[in-house]
N, C-alpha and C positions, 0 to 999 in steps of 0.2 A: 166353208163351202156350203151352199144352201142355207144362208143365214136366216131365211124366213123373215119375220118381223123384228127379230133382234133379241129375243129372250136370252139365249145363251151368249150372244155377242155382248150384251150389257154386263153379264156376269164375268166374262173373260176380260173385258175392259177394266173392271174393278180389280181383278186379280193381278194384272200386269202392271198396274200403277201408272203414274204420270210419265215415267221414263220408258214404259213399254209401248208396244204398238199392236193393234188388232186389225187384220184385213178381213172384211166381211163381204162375201160374194153372194149375190142374189140375182138370178137372171130374169125373173118375172117382174114386169114393169110395176104393176100395182103393189106387189109385195115389197119390191125395192123401195118404193115411195114410203111405205109404212116403216120400213127399216130406217130410212134416213130421218123420218119424223121422230121415231123413238130415240135415236141417237141424239138428235138436236134437243128434244124436250128434256132429256136426262142430263144435259150439259156435258156429254162425253166429248173429250178433246183428243183422245189417243186412238181413235178408230177411223178407218177409211172404208167407206162403202163403195163397192164396185159392181156395176150392173152387168155381170157376166157369169157364165157357168165355168166350171173347171173340168178338165178331162185329160186324157193321156195323149191327145194330139191337138195341134193348133188348127182350128177350122171353125167355120160358122155353122151353127145349128139353129133350126127354127125353134122358137119358144112359143108355145101355145098361149093364146089369150086366156084370161081367167076362165076356168071351167066351172060354170055355175051348177053343173051336175053333182059336184062334190060339195054339197051344202056345208057352209061353215068351215071349210078347210081349203083355202086357196093354195096352200103349200102342197096339196095332193094333185094339183094340176099337172098332167104329164108334159114332159119336155121331149 
């Protein structure tokens, strides 16, 4: 949840091996695209990236666009 650009996702993918699976959730569009790019560039085949947030109820929530006020940290953009 909140996979960001995939640093921990890549590590988990290597730990579960070829028979394991990793689900990576990232709701912010630009960050999700970075996540998918990193998974692809690293040749990861056991990970599924999903463009959504997780919560305790099933509903739609607005996701802010990239917040340039948080320089260098798009993961800090509020949801």
